[in-house]
N, C-alpha and C positions, 0 to 999 in steps of 0.2 A: 504494500500500500504506500509506503514511504517513497518508493521509486516513482510512483504515479504522481504523488504530490510534488516531487522535485521538478516535474514537467510543467507545473502551473505557470511559472514565469515564461517558459518557452511558448506555451499556448497563448498567453497574453501578447507576446511579441508577434506571433503569427496572426492574431486577431488585428493587431495594429497594422500589419502589412495588408491584410484583407480589407481594411477600411480605406486604403489609399484610393482604390478605383471609385467607390461610391463618393468619397470626398471630392475627387477631381470632377466627377460628373456634376455634383451639386455646385461646385464653383463655376464650371463652364456653363451651366444652365442659369447662372446668376441667382441661385437659391442660397444666398449667403448665410441666413440664419441656420439652415440645415447643415451647411458646410461647417459653420462654427461649432454646432453640436457634435458633429463627427470628429472635429479637431480636438474638442475638449475630451471626448471619450478616448481618443487616441492618447492624449496627454495623460489622462487618468491611468490608462492601462500601462503606460510607460513608467509612471511613478510607482504603481502597484507592483509591476514585475520587478523593478529594481529593489523595492523594499523587501519583497519576499525572497529574492535571491540573496540579499545581504543578511537579513535578519535570521532566516532559517538555513543559511548556507546552502541554498539550492542553486548555486552557480553551476553552469554546464559549459563545455567548450562551444556547443551550438549557440547558446545564449550570449556568450561573450562576443561572438561575431554577429549574430543576427540582430541583437538589440540596437547597436549603433547603426547597422545597415538600415533597419526599419526606420530609425529616426531620420536618417539622411534621405531615404526614399520619400518620406512624407514631406520633409522640408523642401527638397528639390521639386516635388510635384506642386507644392504650394506656389513656389516662385515661378515655375513654368506656366502654370494656369493663370496666375495673376499677370504674367507677361503677355500671354495670349489675349487676355482681356484689356491689355494696354493700361494696367494699373501699376505696373512696375516697368521701368525702362529696360529694354532688351540688353543694353550694355551691362546693367546691374545683374540681370538674370545670368548673363554669361560669366560675370565675375564670381557670383555665388556658386553656380554649378561648376564652373571651371576650376575653382579652388578645390572643391570636393573631388572632382575627377583627377586632378593632378595629385592630390594627397593619396587617393586610393591607388592610382596607377603606380606611383612611386613606392608605396608600401608593398604592393604585390610584387613589383620588380625586385625590390630589396629582398623580400622573402625568398624568391626563387633564385636570385643570383648570389646574395650574400649569406642569408640565413634568417632565422626567426626575427621578426620586427616587433619590438616592444615600444611602440609609440605611445607616449603618455600625453593626454591633453594638457596644453599650457593654460595659464590664466587668460591670456589674450584669446586663445582658441575657444575657451568656455564662454568668454564674454561675447565673442563673435557669434557663436551659435545662439546664445541667449538673445542677443540683439536681432538676429535673423528671425527667431521665433516671435519676439515682440512685434517686429515690423509686420510679419505675415498675419498675425492675429489682429494687429491694429488696423491694417488695411481691410481685412475681412469684416471687422467690426464696424469700420467706417462705412463700408458698402452696405452693411446690414441695417445699422440703426444708430451708430455713434459718430457724429461728425467730429473729425479731428482738426486741430488748428493747422494753419498753413505752414507754420514752422516745422511741424512733423514731416511734411512732404518735402520741404526744402532741405532738411537736415539729414534724414535717414540714409539717402543714397551715399552721401559722402562719408558718413560714419561707417556704414557697411563696407564701402570701398577700402577705407584705411584698415579696418579690422581684418578683412579678408586678406589683404596684401601682407600685413604684418604677421598674421598667424600662419599664412602659407610660407613666408620666409622662415619663421621659427621651425616649422616642420621640416622644411628642406635642410636647414642647418642641422637639426637633430639627426636626420638621416645621414647627412654627410659626415658629421662627427662620429656617429655609430659605425659607419663604414671605415673611417680612418682608424678608429680604435680596434676594430676587428682585423685590420691589415697591419696593426702594430706600428702605425705612424703616430708620432706624438708631436705636439706643438701646433701652433695656429698658423 
């Protein structure tokens, strides 16, 4: 029975992935309240699966990979859909998605060429993801029922640009430093 319970966080992660398609459909149909409800359900399942995995020590290799992938799929879907609705500039969609594609591609390449990659999120990276989430929810809420001030729309693209570029630079440097360490090269 315990082995089945250990899979609850993984089931919640799979549910979050399953919510991506209905969420995208709701956004593209401009049913923003329904999209927000699905987004909050996904956020709740994310928090719950993380809590269960940590509190009950129900971590699994699948969950350690699937959980962040599910988060990125939902975030990328949000930005692409809002880009398609012309609510986010395409250059910013490209920056947000491009950052994730570059990080993922480099991590996979590192894994296969050099060895296991132990990338840890940095403070800037966590701030970047948090701000991306706030902007996505903010725009959806604005479209649904909550008018946001002009300064929000003038400021968020530049904030996300800076955070994406800096956090990408940090990840690339961490990968490079890890590679140099494995090769026995010291110094900067």
